N, C-alpha and C positions, 0 to 999 in steps of 0.2 A: 504494500499499499504506500509506503513511503517512497517507494522507487517511482510509482505511478503519479503519485502526489507531485513529486519533484519535476517529473517530466511534464505534467501539465502545466505547473507554475511557470516552468522553463518556457514553454510553449506560448503561454499568455504574455510573459514578459517580452519575448521576442516580437509577438505581433502588436503589442502596445507600443513598443520602442521604435518600431520600423518607421521612419520618417516619410516614408515613399507617399503616403497617403495625405500628409498635411499640407494644407496651405497656409503658411505661417511665416512670420516676418523672416525676411532675408530670401526667401524663395523668388526666382527668377522663371517667368513662363513665356515661351515663345510660341506662336501659333503661326501657321501659314495655310492658305487654301483658296478656293476660287471666291472672287468677290463680284456680286452683281449690283450695278447702281441702276436702280428704277426711279428716274426722274418724276416728280409731281409738279408739272411745270404750271406757272402763272406768268403770262406774258401781258405787256403794254401792247397797245398797237403800234404797228411801225410807223416812224416819222421820216419823210424824205424832205432834206434841206428845210426843215422847220415845219414842214406841212403834215398834219397826222391823217393817216390812210385808215379810215374808219374800217372795221371789220377784218382787221388783220391780226395775227398773232404769230410768234415763234414757238416751235416744239422742238423738244430734244429726245432722241432715242436712247434706249438702254445701252449700257456698256459694261464689259466684263474685264476683269484682269486678275492677277494674283495679288492677294491681299496679305499683309505681313503686319504682326503685332508683337510687342515686347511689353513684358509687364514685370514690374519691380514691386514685390510686397514689403511696404515698410511697416506693416502691422499685420496680424493674424487674419484681420478682416478688411484690410484696405491696401490698395495699391496703385500704383501709378503706371499708365498704360501710354505707349506711342504707338499711333497706328500709320502705316505707310502702304505704298503698293507700287507695282508695276503701272505705266501710264494706262489710262483708261481713254477709250475713243469712242467719240460720240457723234452721230449725224444729226444735222440740224436741217430743219424743214421750216418754209414759211407757208402760213394758211391765210386764205382770203383773197379778195379781188377775183373770185370765180375760180381759182385753181390752188393747188397745193403742190410745192415744188422744192427740191433739195437745194437748200442754200449752201451747205460745205459740211466741214466737219472739225472737230477741235480734238486736242488731246488735253488731260487733265490730271493733275496729281493731288490727293486730298489729305496732306499731313495733318495729324490731329493729335492733342494731347489730353488725356482724361484722367480723372480721379474716379477709381472703381471700388464698389463695396461688395465683398462677399459674405453674405448673410448666414450662410450655413455652418456648421460644425467644420472646423478645419480639417477633421480626418475622414469628412465624406467622401466617397468615390464620385459622386455626382454634385458638381458645384455651380450653382446659379450666380450669377452677378450683375450689377446695374452698374453703369458709368455716366458721367456727363463732363463735358471739356470744350475746349476750344478748337476750332478748326480753320486752316488756311487753305484755299484751293486756288492752285496755280493752273491757267490755262496757257496753252502753247501750241505751236505748229499748226494754226488756223489756216484752213485752205478753202477756197472757194469752189463749188461743184460747176461742171461744165454747163449744166443745166441753167443754174442762176446766171452764168456769164452770157449764155444765149439770150436769156429774158432782159438783161440789162442792155444788151446790144439794140434791142428794140426801141429803147428808150433814148439811144443816140450815144452810148458807152462805146469806147474804142478798145474795151478789154483792159485787164490788169486790175480787176476789182480786188479788194483786200478786206479780210475779215479779221475782226480783233474782238477779244473778250476781255473786260477787266477781271483781274483777280478778286477773290472774295474772302471776307473773314466773319466768321459766325460760330454759333453754339453748335455742338453735337452731343447726342445723347445715345445711349445704347442698352442692350439687354442680351445676355449671352448664357450659355450653359456649357460646362465641360464635363465628359464623361471619360473617367480615367480607365485604363485597361493595360494589359501587360501584366508580367510577373511581378514588377515592382510598382505597377500603378502610375508610373510617371508619364507614360503615353496618354494623350488626351485626344478623344474626337470632340470637336467644338463646333456649336451652332452659334450665331449671333446676328443680331440685326441693328444697324445704326440708322438714326435720323439726322441728316445734316442740313443745317441752314445755308444754303448756297445761293447768293444774288449777285447778279452781274450786270453790267452794261453792255449790250453787243453793238457793233458799229461796221457796217459795210461801206468801205469809201471807193466810190464808182466814179472813175474819171470822166469827165465830160457832163456828169448828171448832178453828183454831191454825195453827201453822206446819208446813208438810211441807218437809223438807230431804233433800239428797243430795249427797254429795262426786263430783265427775265429773272423770276424766281425759279430756281431749278429744284431746291427743296427735296432730295432724293432720299428714298428708302435704300439701305445698301445690305444686301444679304449676304452672309459669308458662310462657308462650310468648309471644314478642313481638318488638320491634324496639329498636334502641339505637344511640347514636352516641357517637362517642369523640373528644372534643376535645383 
């Protein structure tokens, strides 16, 4: 009996002392996976050389890329997360005036810094979390579509139209969950969703015609699914 009791106690001690399940102060968590940006677009009407074009709007298509996050746990239930990604590419359309046509495309990067709260017991193999923070979205490599160039030509344009979008600074919120697996429970399957406040002013400079502008609230939901590892 003493030997059985001793073995049982040793096994329990080993299980309870293993740090693999613990989300605790000093832990570092890295996650990577597919990220889908699904914009919820609200746009002003287009303005051309100061004249408002009623019934027009801008729309932005979904984009996907590789999402990357890193978390440092500064407390058993609190962490700081840095969100990064490979560039997202989005197609941009113009709607109104009796037609919908492709305006062009842009790439963007949405680096974000968030404060996270992990409410569950630190040894749970399923960990939900919430986060809130700040986002800075950078737009680059904007290109005009050939269809848009053809439409501008009917207005007297001579080609060479240029698209630009202002960078955006806003809030970001998230909700996610980790499912630990593997022998030491350090590997994670992660699901998360982010709501990002992205507002930009878009401008198309059309030679011989003038500037076409619109204010666009992109405000996407970003869905991510992938794997992680806790150090």
